[in-house]
C-alpha positions as CSV (number, residue, x, y, z in Angstrom):
1,X,-24.2,7.8,-10.0
2,X,-24.4,5.6,-6.6
3,X,-25.7,7.1,-3.7
4,X,-26.3,6.6,0.0
5,X,-27.9,7.7,2.2
6,X,-28.2,8.2,5.8
7,X,-31.7,9.5,7.1
8,X,-32.1,7.8,10.4
9,X,-28.6,9.5,11.5
10,X,-29.8,12.7,10.4
11,X,-33.0,12.7,12.3
12,X,-31.1,12.1,15.6
13,X,-28.6,14.7,15.1
14,X,-31.8,16.4,14.3
15,X,-33.6,16.0,17.6
16,X,-30.0,16.4,19.4
17,X,-29.4,20.0,18.3
18,X,-33.4,21.1,18.4
19,X,-33.4,19.6,22.1
20,X,-29.8,20.9,23.3
21,X,-31.0,24.6,22.4
22,X,-32.5,25.0,26.2
23,X,-31.7,27.4,28.4
24,X,-30.1,30.9,26.3
25,X,-28.7,33.7,27.6
26,X,-31.5,36.6,27.8
27,X,-31.2,38.8,24.7
28,X,-29.6,35.7,22.9
29,X,-31.6,33.9,19.7
30,X,-31.3,29.6,20.2
31,X,-29.2,28.1,17.0
32,X,-31.1,25.4,16.1
33,X,-28.9,22.9,13.6
34,X,-29.5,19.9,11.6
35,X,-26.2,18.3,10.8
36,X,-26.7,15.4,7.2
37,X,-24.0,13.7,5.5
38,X,-24.7,13.1,1.4
39,X,-22.6,10.5,-0.4
40,X,-22.3,10.0,-3.9
41,X,-19.9,7.2,-5.8
42,X,-18.6,7.1,-9.2
43,X,-17.3,4.2,-11.1
44,X,-14.6,4.3,-13.3
45,X,-12.3,2.5,-15.9
46,X,-8.2,2.5,-15.1
47,X,-6.8,4.4,-17.9
48,X,-3.2,3.7,-16.5
49,X,-0.9,1.4,-14.9
50,X,2.1,2.2,-12.7
51,X,4.2,-0.6,-12.6
52,X,7.5,-0.7,-10.1
53,X,9.7,-3.6,-10.8
54,X,13.3,-4.3,-10.0
55,X,16.8,-5.9,-11.3
56,X,18.6,-7.5,-8.3
57,X,21.8,-9.5,-8.8
58,X,24.5,-10.3,-6.5
59,X,28.8,-11.0,-6.8
60,X,31.7,-10.8,-4.9
61,X,33.5,-8.6,-6.5
62,X,31.2,-4.7,-6.5
63,X,32.3,-4.0,-9.7
64,X,31.1,-6.7,-11.4
65,X,28.1,-7.1,-9.7
66,X,27.2,-3.4,-10.3
67,X,28.3,-4.1,-14.0
68,X,26.0,-7.2,-14.4
69,X,23.0,-4.9,-12.6
70,X,23.7,-2.3,-15.1
71,X,23.4,-4.6,-17.8
72,X,20.0,-6.3,-17.3
73,X,18.3,-2.5,-16.2
74,X,19.7,-1.0,-19.6
75,X,17.6,-3.8,-21.2
76,X,14.6,-3.7,-19.5
77,X,14.5,0.5,-19.8
78,X,15.1,-0.7,-23.5
79,X,12.1,-2.7,-23.7
80,X,9.9,-0.6,-22.2
81,X,11.3,2.2,-24.8
82,X,10.5,0.0,-27.9
83,X,7.3,-0.8,-26.9
84,X,6.8,3.6,-27.0
85,X,6.3,4.4,-23.5
86,X,8.0,7.6,-23.1
87,X,11.0,8.2,-20.9
88,X,9.3,10.8,-18.7
89,X,6.9,7.7,-18.1
90,X,9.9,5.4,-17.0
91,X,12.0,7.0,-13.6
92,X,14.3,4.9,-11.8
93,X,13.3,5.2,-8.1
94,X,15.9,3.0,-6.1
95,X,19.4,2.2,-6.0
96,X,21.5,0.2,-3.8
97,X,24.4,-2.0,-3.0
98,X,25.3,-3.5,0.1
99,X,27.5,-6.4,1.3
100,X,26.6,-9.2,3.0
101,X,29.0,-10.9,5.2
102,X,29.6,-14.8,5.2
103,X,29.4,-17.1,7.4
104,X,30.1,-20.6,7.4
105,X,27.8,-24.0,9.2
106,X,29.3,-22.9,12.5
107,X,27.9,-19.1,12.1
108,X,31.5,-18.1,12.0
109,X,32.6,-14.9,10.1
110,X,34.5,-16.4,6.7
111,X,35.6,-13.0,6.0
112,X,34.1,-13.2,2.7
113,X,31.6,-10.7,1.2
114,X,28.7,-10.7,-1.2
115,X,27.1,-7.8,-2.5
116,X,23.9,-7.3,-3.7
117,X,22.7,-4.5,-6.7
118,X,19.4,-3.5,-6.5
119,X,18.0,-1.0,-9.0
120,X,14.1,0.0,-8.8
121,X,12.2,1.1,-11.9
122,X,8.7,2.5,-11.8
123,X,7.0,2.8,-15.4
124,X,3.7,4.2,-16.0
125,X,2.0,2.3,-19.9
126,X,-0.7,4.3,-21.1
127,X,-1.4,1.3,-23.3
128,X,-3.6,-1.2,-21.6
129,X,-3.8,-3.9,-23.5
130,X,0.3,-4.5,-23.6
131,X,0.8,-4.5,-20.1
132,X,0.8,-8.4,-19.7
133,X,2.7,-8.5,-22.6
134,X,5.3,-6.0,-21.3
135,X,5.9,-7.5,-18.1
136,X,6.4,-10.7,-19.2
137,X,9.2,-9.5,-21.7
138,X,10.6,-7.6,-18.9
139,X,10.7,-10.7,-16.6
140,X,12.6,-12.8,-19.3
141,X,15.0,-9.6,-19.9
142,X,16.5,-9.2,-17.1
143,X,14.0,-7.7,-13.9
144,X,13.7,-10.5,-11.4
145,X,11.6,-8.3,-8.7
146,X,8.2,-7.0,-9.1
147,X,6.8,-5.0,-6.1
148,X,3.6,-3.7,-7.7
149,X,1.1,-3.6,-10.4
150,X,-1.7,-1.0,-10.2
151,X,-4.6,-0.4,-12.4
152,X,-5.5,3.4,-11.8
153,X,-6.7,6.6,-12.8
154,X,-4.5,9.8,-13.9
155,X,-6.7,11.9,-13.4
156,X,-10.0,11.6,-11.9
157,X,-10.7,15.8,-11.2
158,X,-13.2,15.7,-13.4
159,X,-15.5,12.7,-11.6
160,X,-15.0,13.8,-8.1
161,X,-16.1,17.3,-8.9
162,X,-19.2,15.7,-10.3
163,X,-19.9,13.2,-7.0
164,X,-18.7,16.2,-5.2
165,X,-22.1,18.0,-6.0
166,X,-23.9,14.8,-5.7
167,X,-23.2,14.4,-2.5
168,X,-24.3,18.1,-1.8
169,X,-27.2,17.4,-3.4
170,X,-27.4,14.1,-1.7
171,X,-27.1,16.3,1.8
172,X,-29.6,19.0,1.0
173,X,-32.1,16.4,0.4
174,X,-31.7,14.8,3.5
175,X,-31.4,18.2,5.7
176,X,-35.4,19.3,3.8
177,X,-36.8,16.1,4.7
178,X,-35.9,15.8,7.9
179,X,-36.6,20.0,8.5
180,X,-39.9,18.8,6.9
181,X,-40.7,16.1,9.4
182,X,-39.9,18.0,12.2
183,X,-42.0,20.9,11.0
184,X,-39.5,23.4,11.0
185,X,-37.9,25.7,8.4
186,X,-34.6,24.9,6.9
187,X,-31.7,28.1,6.7
188,X,-28.6,28.8,5.3
189,X,-25.5,26.2,5.1
190,X,-23.0,26.6,8.2
191,X,-20.4,24.6,7.8
192,X,-19.2,22.1,5.1
193,X,-16.5,19.3,5.4
194,X,-15.6,16.5,2.8
195,X,-14.1,13.0,3.6
196,X,-12.8,10.7,0.7
197,X,-12.2,7.3,0.6
198,X,-9.8,5.5,-1.5
199,X,-10.7,4.2,-4.3
200,X,-11.4,0.5,-4.0
201,X,-11.5,-2.0,-6.8
202,X,-14.2,-3.7,-8.2
203,X,-13.7,-7.6,-9.1
204,X,-15.9,-8.8,-11.8
205,X,-15.8,-13.1,-11.6
206,X,-16.3,-13.5,-15.6
207,X,-12.6,-11.8,-15.7
208,X,-11.1,-14.1,-13.9
209,X,-8.7,-16.8,-15.6
210,X,-8.6,-14.0,-18.7
211,X,-4.9,-12.9,-19.6
212,X,-3.9,-9.6,-21.9
213,X,-3.3,-12.2,-24.6
214,X,-0.1,-12.3,-26.6
215,X,1.5,-14.7,-24.6
216,X,2.0,-12.0,-21.6
217,X,1.1,-12.4,-18.3
218,X,-2.5,-12.6,-17.3
219,X,-3.7,-8.9,-16.5
220,X,-7.4,-7.3,-15.9
221,X,-7.7,-3.6,-15.1
222,X,-11.4,-4.4,-14.0
223,X,-12.9,-0.7,-12.3
224,X,-12.5,1.6,-9.6
225,X,-15.3,3.2,-7.3
226,X,-14.5,6.8,-6.2
227,X,-16.3,7.8,-3.1
228,X,-17.1,11.5,-1.6
229,X,-19.1,12.3,1.6
230,X,-20.0,15.9,2.4
231,X,-20.8,16.6,6.0
232,X,-23.1,20.2,6.1
233,X,-24.7,21.6,9.0
234,X,-27.3,23.6,8.2
235,X,-29.2,26.7,10.8
236,X,-33.2,25.8,11.2
237,X,-35.6,27.8,12.6
């Protein structure tokens, strides 16, 4: 696990917390606190690809445009199913038919209409070594738009639980160090708040230019960094 510590910020917060508790009402005890933020990061290898692609057709006859789109979309879906992609991992996420009025060279409506048909499919691919080959195949069988291709981790919850605990340990270590430096005793936890960061891809220069093999579109899974921060307020006395 990778950690980042912010001891200076914690020291400032401790000084402010101790200094801000000047006059208090008679009979009440001043509340002294220290606020720290612990962080932890883990690097994971993707285990799934989420690909969104589409088939777009056009024609002056709406029925023909839809029929052609249906044919191509069925072939695209067939490529994934033939490759062993489960039916629950193939989903139609968008379908649209819209007319486009035609204009002549002078910007005057001609009265003619062209119909555009869009069918968008989102697919989860679990065999990462087949991503490039499958992408190349569907592009030759009818897909003509690719909206996104994301390597990700399907369920990072176990790894996040681990770095969440690491971030709390990091916060505790900072608080103990600050309390010792200030000559006070660290007490109980008053509040905890969590901050998370979206996974960020890690690029390796050695992987550039290398493909998925088999004549497919070159792709590389890389790796993903997941980070969590835990802000903790302790009582000190």
